[in-house]
C-alpha positions as CSV (number, residue, x, y, z in Angstrom):
1,M,118.0,133.4,154.9
2,R,114.8,135.0,153.7
3,K,113.0,133.7,156.8
4,N,115.6,135.2,159.1
5,I,115.3,138.6,157.3
6,I,111.5,138.5,157.7
7,L,111.8,137.7,161.4
8,L,114.4,140.5,161.9
9,V,112.2,143.1,160.1
10,L,109.2,141.9,162.2
11,G,111.2,142.1,165.4
12,L,112.4,145.7,164.6
13,F,108.8,146.7,163.7
14,L,107.4,145.3,167.0
15,L,110.3,147.0,169.0
16,T,109.7,150.3,167.2
17,S,105.9,150.1,167.9
18,F,106.6,149.2,171.5
19,V,109.0,152.2,172.0
20,N,106.7,154.6,170.2
21,G,103.7,153.5,172.2
22,Q,105.4,154.2,175.5
23,Q,105.0,157.6,177.1
24,K,108.2,159.3,178.1
25,A,109.1,159.2,181.8
26,K,108.0,162.3,183.6
27,A,109.1,164.1,186.8
28,I,106.8,166.7,188.5
29,K,108.5,169.2,190.7
30,A,105.7,170.1,193.2
31,G,105.9,173.1,195.5
32,R,103.1,171.7,197.7
33,V,101.4,168.3,197.7
34,V,98.1,167.6,199.4
35,D,98.7,164.2,201.0
36,V,95.1,163.0,201.4
37,I,96.3,159.9,203.3
38,S,98.1,161.7,206.2
39,G,95.9,164.8,205.9
40,K,99.0,167.0,205.6
41,I,100.7,169.3,203.1
42,L,104.1,168.1,201.9
43,T,106.5,170.6,200.4
44,N,109.1,170.5,197.7
45,Q,108.2,167.0,196.4
46,I,109.3,165.2,193.3
47,I,106.8,162.8,191.7
48,L,108.2,160.3,189.3
49,I,105.9,158.9,186.6
50,N,106.5,156.0,184.1
51,S,103.9,155.7,181.4
52,D,100.5,155.9,183.2
53,T,101.7,155.1,186.7
54,I,103.3,156.9,189.7
55,V,106.7,155.3,190.4
56,N,107.6,157.2,193.5
57,M,107.2,160.5,195.4
58,G,109.7,162.1,197.8
59,A,111.6,165.3,198.7
60,S,115.1,164.1,197.4
61,L,114.5,161.7,194.6
62,V,116.9,161.5,191.7
63,I,115.3,162.5,188.4
64,P,116.2,160.3,185.5
65,S,118.3,162.1,182.9
66,D,115.8,161.3,180.1
67,A,112.7,162.3,182.1
68,E,110.4,165.2,181.0
69,I,110.4,167.7,183.8
70,I,107.1,169.4,184.7
71,D,107.6,172.4,186.9
72,L,104.7,172.9,189.4
73,S,107.0,174.4,192.1
74,N,104.7,177.4,192.5
75,A,101.5,175.4,192.7
76,T,99.6,173.0,195.0
77,V,99.4,169.5,193.6
78,L,96.5,167.1,194.4
79,P,95.3,163.7,193.3
80,G,92.8,163.9,190.4
81,L,89.4,164.5,191.8
82,I,86.5,162.1,191.6
83,D,82.8,162.9,191.1
84,C,80.6,159.9,192.0
85,H,77.3,161.4,190.8
86,T,77.3,162.9,187.3
87,H,75.2,162.7,184.1
88,L,77.8,163.3,181.4
89,T,75.4,162.8,178.5
90,V,73.0,165.6,179.4
91,E,72.8,169.2,180.4
92,P,69.8,171.5,180.7
93,G,69.0,173.8,177.8
94,G,67.0,176.9,177.9
95,D,63.6,175.3,177.7
96,Y,62.3,172.3,179.8
97,Y,59.8,171.0,177.2
98,A,62.2,171.5,174.3
99,D,64.7,169.3,176.1
100,I,62.1,166.5,176.4
101,F,60.4,166.7,173.0
102,R,62.8,168.2,170.5
103,K,66.1,166.5,171.3
104,T,67.0,163.0,170.3
105,A,69.7,160.6,171.4
106,V,71.8,162.0,168.6
107,D,71.6,165.5,170.0
108,F,72.8,164.3,173.4
109,A,75.5,162.1,171.9
110,I,77.0,164.9,169.9
111,R,77.2,167.2,173.0
112,A,78.5,164.5,175.4
113,P,82.2,164.8,174.4
114,I,82.1,168.6,175.1
115,Y,80.8,167.8,178.6
116,A,83.4,165.2,179.1
117,K,86.3,167.5,178.2
118,R,84.9,170.3,180.5
119,T,84.8,167.8,183.4
120,L,88.4,166.7,182.8
121,D,89.6,170.3,182.5
122,A,88.0,171.0,185.8
123,G,90.3,168.5,187.5
124,F,87.9,165.5,187.7
125,T,89.9,162.6,186.2
126,T,87.3,160.0,187.2
127,C,83.5,160.1,187.3
128,R,80.7,157.8,188.0
129,D,77.8,158.4,185.6
130,V,74.5,157.4,187.3
131,G,71.9,157.2,184.6
132,S,71.8,157.9,180.8
133,A,69.4,157.3,178.0
134,D,69.9,155.1,175.0
135,L,73.3,153.7,176.2
136,I,75.1,156.9,175.3
137,D,77.1,156.6,178.5
138,I,78.5,153.2,177.4
139,S,79.7,154.6,174.1
140,L,81.2,157.7,175.7
141,R,83.0,155.6,178.3
142,N,84.4,153.3,175.6
143,A,85.5,156.1,173.3
144,I,87.3,157.8,176.2
145,N,89.0,154.5,177.1
146,E,90.1,154.0,173.5
147,G,91.6,157.5,173.3
148,I,89.1,158.7,170.7
149,I,87.5,161.3,173.0
150,V,89.1,163.3,175.8
151,G,87.4,162.9,179.1
152,P,87.5,161.5,182.6
153,R,87.7,157.8,183.4
154,M,84.1,156.7,183.7
155,L,82.0,154.1,185.5
156,V,78.5,154.0,184.0
157,A,75.0,152.8,185.1
158,T,73.1,152.9,181.8
159,F,69.4,153.0,182.6
160,A,68.4,154.1,186.2
161,L,65.9,151.5,187.6
162,G,62.6,152.6,189.1
163,A,58.9,152.0,189.4
164,T,56.2,152.7,186.9
165,G,55.2,156.3,187.3
166,G,58.3,157.0,189.4
167,H,61.4,159.1,189.0
168,S,62.8,156.8,186.2
169,D,59.6,157.1,184.2
170,L,58.3,160.0,182.1
171,S,55.1,160.8,183.9
172,G,52.3,163.2,183.2
173,F,52.6,163.2,179.4
174,N,50.6,161.7,176.6
175,P,51.6,158.0,176.5
176,A,51.9,158.2,172.7
177,I,54.6,160.8,173.2
178,S,56.4,159.3,176.2
179,W,56.6,155.7,175.0
180,K,59.9,155.2,173.1
181,G,59.0,151.9,171.6
182,N,61.9,149.7,172.7
183,P,61.0,147.6,175.7
184,D,64.6,146.9,176.5
185,F,65.7,150.5,176.5
186,T,64.3,151.4,179.9
187,G,64.9,151.1,183.6
188,V,61.2,150.9,184.5
189,A,60.5,147.7,186.4
190,N,58.0,146.4,189.0
191,G,58.2,143.4,191.2
192,A,61.2,141.4,192.2
193,D,61.4,139.2,189.1
194,E,61.1,142.1,186.7
195,I,63.6,144.1,188.6
196,R,66.1,141.2,188.5
197,T,65.7,141.1,184.8
198,R,66.4,144.8,184.4
199,V,69.5,144.5,186.5
200,R,70.8,141.7,184.2
201,N,69.7,143.7,181.2
202,N,71.8,146.7,182.3
203,I,74.8,144.5,183.0
204,K,74.4,142.9,179.5
205,W,74.7,146.3,178.0
206,G,77.8,147.1,179.9
207,A,76.8,148.8,183.2
208,D,79.6,149.1,185.8
209,V,77.2,150.1,188.6
210,I,73.4,149.8,189.1
211,K,71.4,152.9,189.8
212,V,68.0,152.7,191.5
213,C,65.5,155.4,192.3
214,A,64.4,154.4,195.7
215,T,62.2,157.5,196.1
216,A,60.5,160.1,194.0
217,G,62.6,163.0,192.7
218,V,62.7,166.8,192.3
219,L,63.0,167.1,188.5
220,S,60.2,164.7,187.6
221,E,56.5,165.3,187.8
222,E,55.4,163.1,190.6
223,E,53.4,164.8,193.4
224,S,55.9,163.9,196.1
225,V,59.6,164.4,196.2
226,G,60.5,161.9,199.0
227,A,57.9,159.1,198.8
228,P,59.4,155.6,198.6
229,Q,58.8,153.9,195.2
230,Y,60.0,150.4,195.9
231,S,59.1,148.0,198.7
232,L,61.8,146.6,200.9
233,E,61.3,143.2,199.2
234,E,61.9,144.8,195.7
235,M,64.9,146.7,197.0
236,K,66.5,143.6,198.4
237,A,65.9,141.7,195.1
238,L,67.6,144.5,193.2
239,V,70.6,144.7,195.6
240,D,71.0,140.9,195.8
241,E,71.0,140.6,192.0
242,A,73.5,143.4,191.4
243,H,75.9,142.2,194.1
244,M,75.7,138.6,192.7
245,W,76.9,140.0,189.4
246,G,79.7,142.0,191.1
247,R,78.0,145.4,190.7
248,K,77.6,148.1,193.4
249,V,74.3,149.9,193.9
250,A,73.8,153.6,194.0
251,A,70.3,154.6,195.4
252,H,68.7,158.0,194.5
253,A,66.8,158.7,197.6
254,H,65.3,161.9,199.1
255,G,62.8,160.8,201.8
256,T,63.6,159.1,205.1
257,E,61.5,155.9,204.6
258,G,62.9,155.3,201.1
259,I,66.5,155.9,202.4
260,N,65.9,153.4,205.3
261,R,64.6,150.7,202.9
262,A,67.6,151.2,200.6
263,V,70.1,151.0,203.4
264,Q,68.4,148.0,205.0
265,A,68.5,146.3,201.6
266,G,72.3,146.8,201.4
267,V,72.8,149.5,198.8
268,N,76.4,150.8,198.7
269,S,75.5,154.5,198.6
270,I,72.7,156.9,199.2
271,E,72.6,159.7,196.6
272,H,71.1,163.1,197.6
273,G,69.9,162.0,201.0
274,S,67.8,165.1,201.5
275,I,65.7,164.1,204.5
276,M,67.6,162.0,207.0
277,D,66.9,161.7,210.8
278,A,69.2,160.5,213.5
279,E,67.9,156.9,213.2
280,T,68.7,156.9,209.5
281,L,72.2,158.2,210.0
282,Q,72.9,155.7,212.7
283,L,71.7,152.9,210.4
284,M,74.0,154.1,207.6
285,R,76.9,154.2,209.9
286,Q,76.2,150.7,211.1
287,K,75.9,149.4,207.6
288,G,78.9,151.3,206.3
289,T,76.7,152.9,203.6
290,Y,78.3,155.9,201.8
291,Y,76.4,159.2,201.6
292,V,76.8,161.1,198.3
293,P,75.4,164.6,199.0
294,T,74.4,166.9,196.2
295,I,74.2,170.3,197.9
296,Y,75.3,172.7,195.1
297,V,72.8,171.4,192.6
298,G,69.9,172.5,194.9
299,V,71.3,176.0,194.9
300,Y,71.7,176.0,191.2
301,V,68.2,174.7,190.5
302,L,66.6,177.5,192.7
303,Q,68.7,180.1,190.9
304,E,68.2,179.0,187.3
305,F,65.4,176.5,186.6
306,A,62.4,178.8,186.7
307,K,64.0,180.7,183.8
308,K,64.1,177.5,181.8
309,G,60.3,177.0,182.0
310,Y,60.3,174.2,184.6
311,P,56.7,173.6,185.9
312,E,55.7,175.2,189.2
313,R,55.2,171.8,190.9
314,I,58.9,171.0,190.2
315,M,60.1,174.4,191.5
316,N,58.0,174.0,194.6
317,K,59.7,170.6,195.3
318,A,63.1,172.3,194.8
319,R,62.3,175.1,197.2
320,M,61.4,172.5,199.8
321,I,64.4,170.2,199.3
322,S,67.3,172.6,198.9
323,P,67.6,173.8,202.5
324,L,67.1,170.3,203.8
325,L,70.1,169.1,201.8
326,A,72.4,171.3,203.8
327,T,70.8,170.3,207.1
328,S,71.1,166.6,206.4
329,F,74.7,167.0,205.3
330,S,75.6,168.9,208.5
331,N,74.0,166.2,210.6
332,A,75.7,163.4,208.6
333,T,79.2,165.0,209.3
334,K,78.4,165.1,213.0
335,A,77.2,161.5,213.0
336,G,80.3,160.2,211.3
337,V,78.7,158.8,208.2
338,K,81.1,158.0,205.4
339,I,80.9,160.7,202.7
340,A,81.9,160.5,199.0
341,Y,81.8,163.4,196.6
342,G,79.0,163.7,194.1
343,T,77.4,166.7,192.5
344,D,74.6,165.8,190.0
345,A,76.6,167.6,187.3
346,G,74.4,167.5,184.2
347,V,71.6,169.2,186.1
348,F,73.9,172.1,186.3
349,P,76.6,172.8,183.6
350,H,79.5,170.4,183.4
351,G,82.8,171.8,184.5
352,L,81.4,173.5,187.6
353,N,81.7,170.3,189.7
354,A,84.1,171.9,192.2
355,R,81.6,174.5,193.3
356,Q,80.2,172.0,195.8
357,F,83.4,172.1,198.0
358,V,82.5,175.5,199.4
359,Y,79.1,174.3,200.6
360,M,80.6,171.2,202.2
361,V,83.1,173.3,204.2
362,R,80.3,175.8,205.0
363,N,78.2,172.9,206.4
364,G,80.6,171.0,208.6
365,L,83.8,169.7,206.9
366,T,87.3,171.0,207.1
367,P,88.9,171.8,203.7
368,M,91.1,168.6,204.0
369,Q,88.0,166.5,204.8
370,A,86.2,167.9,201.8
371,I,89.1,167.1,199.6
372,Q,89.3,163.6,201.0
373,T,85.6,163.0,200.1
374,A,86.6,163.6,196.4
375,T,89.7,161.5,196.5
376,I,90.3,158.6,198.9
377,N,86.7,158.3,200.0
378,S,85.3,158.3,196.5
379,A,87.9,155.8,195.3
380,D,86.8,153.5,198.1
381,L,83.2,153.8,197.1
382,L,84.0,153.0,193.5
383,G,86.1,150.0,194.5
384,W,89.2,151.6,193.0
385,K,91.1,152.7,196.0
386,G,94.2,150.6,194.8
387,K,94.2,152.6,191.5
388,I,93.1,156.2,192.1
389,G,92.4,158.7,194.9
390,S,95.9,159.5,196.2
391,I,99.4,160.3,194.9
392,E,101.1,157.0,195.7
393,K,103.4,154.5,194.1
394,G,101.6,152.1,191.8
395,K,98.5,154.2,191.3
396,Y,97.4,155.9,188.1
397,A,99.2,159.2,187.5
398,D,96.0,161.3,187.9
399,I,97.4,164.6,189.1
400,I,96.0,168.1,189.2
401,A,97.3,171.5,190.4
402,V,95.9,174.8,191.5
403,E,97.5,178.2,192.3
404,G,97.4,178.9,196.0
405,N,96.5,176.6,198.9
406,P,93.0,175.0,198.9
407,L,93.3,174.4,202.7
408,D,93.3,178.1,203.1
409,N,90.6,178.8,200.5
410,I,88.7,175.8,199.3
411,S,87.2,177.7,196.4
412,T,90.7,177.6,194.8
413,L,89.7,174.1,193.5
414,E,87.3,175.9,191.2
415,H,90.3,177.1,189.2
416,V,92.4,174.1,188.2
417,S,95.5,175.1,186.2
418,F,97.0,171.6,185.5
419,V,95.4,168.3,184.7
420,M,97.2,165.0,184.1
421,K,95.2,161.7,183.7
422,A,97.1,158.4,183.5
423,G,100.4,160.2,182.9
424,V,99.1,162.4,180.0
425,V,98.9,166.1,180.4
426,Y,95.6,167.5,179.2
427,K,95.9,171.0,180.6
428,N,98.8,173.2,181.8
429,E,98.2,176.8,182.5
430,T,100.4,177.1,185.6
431,K,102.3,180.3,186.3
432,K,106.1,180.0,186.2
C-alpha cells in the first residue's frame, strides 16, 4: 500500500512538473506576413504555436479555445532575423588603447548579456558569433540556452584562427604586454599541422563553426588590409579538418587573392569580401560559397572611430575599404552570388544590426531579397534551414513584427515592436 501511495505521489509530481513546464498554446493574428519562401505578402493570417514550435499558418484556421491570442492585426509579421557575423562579447568603448589594455575578460563577460538582449530586442533571434576571447562566447551561448540570460540563439566560433602577426594576433605592441600567457587560449597558428591542432582545440572548447582570417584586416595594425595571410595549402588543411569534424568555415577576407584561396580551399562563407573581381565572383558562384557582406560597419567606422583614438594607419585602411564594400556588394548581386546577412555588430553598437538593410537595398537588392538574406539564406548557411528562417509548420516559433510594411520602406526593420523566440514573447510594443 505504501509503495502504491509513493508511486501515485511521484506520478502526480511528474505530471504537474510536465504541465507546468509546457508553454500555453498561442495564436497570432497577423495583419500581414512576409512569406520569404514565396516572396509575397500574405494578409489576415493566423499562426498557431505549441510550446516552441509553429503548428500551422493560414487564413481560416480554427483557434483552440485555450490558446493565448496575440493580436498583431495592425502589424507586419516576419520570421526572426538572423545575423551571421556578430561579436556579442565586445563593443568599442570611447578609447582604443583603454579597450586593449584596461579591460579584462571579466569586463567583457559582464557586458555581454546586455549586448545579447539588445540584439534580441532588435529582432535578431539567431546569431553566429565569429570570434571571441577567453571562451566568453561559449559561456554566453550556454547561459542563453539554459534560460539564465536573455538573448538570441547562438552559434559560436571561439578563437578566430590566423597567422602570426596577422589579423588574429595583437601586433605592434610590446610582447610582454600582448602575450596573455596561456598557449591554448589563442587562434594564432602557422603551418598545416599547427592549424589542424587549433581547429581541434576550438572544437574541444565547444565551437560550432570555425572562423579563419584569410587576409589582413582593417581594425588591426598590419600594414595591409587585403594581403593574404595563409597559403592555399594552409587554408586547405584548415577547411579539411573543420569539415571532417562537421564544422563549417567562415573566412574573414578583404583582398582578392586571399578570397580566392579561401574559396578554392572550400570555405563555406566569405566574410566582408571587400575587393572582389569578376573572376572571384564567378568562382564563388561555381563553388556555392556564401558571401556575408558587412557594408554598414564601414560607414560606422568612418563616422565614429577617429573620435575613439584609433591610430591613423587604421583609419586610412577604413577610408580605403569602405567604398569598396558597396561596390563589391553591388557586383555580387549582379553576378548571382549567394548572400547571407551579416553585420560585424560589436564593431558598432549591438542592437543596430538592422541598419544594414538600407545599404543592401541601396546597392542592388529589392527589399524582399534583402529580407531573404537575413532569413532563409542565413538559415541555409548556418545549416539550420529546417529549424529557422521562415514561418512554417515544424520550425521554431521565431517571429517578429514591425509597424508598417518593410517592402515599402526597408528601414522599418530598424524599429521592431514585437519579438518572439521559440514561442516565448520577449518584447511587445505593438499598437492596438
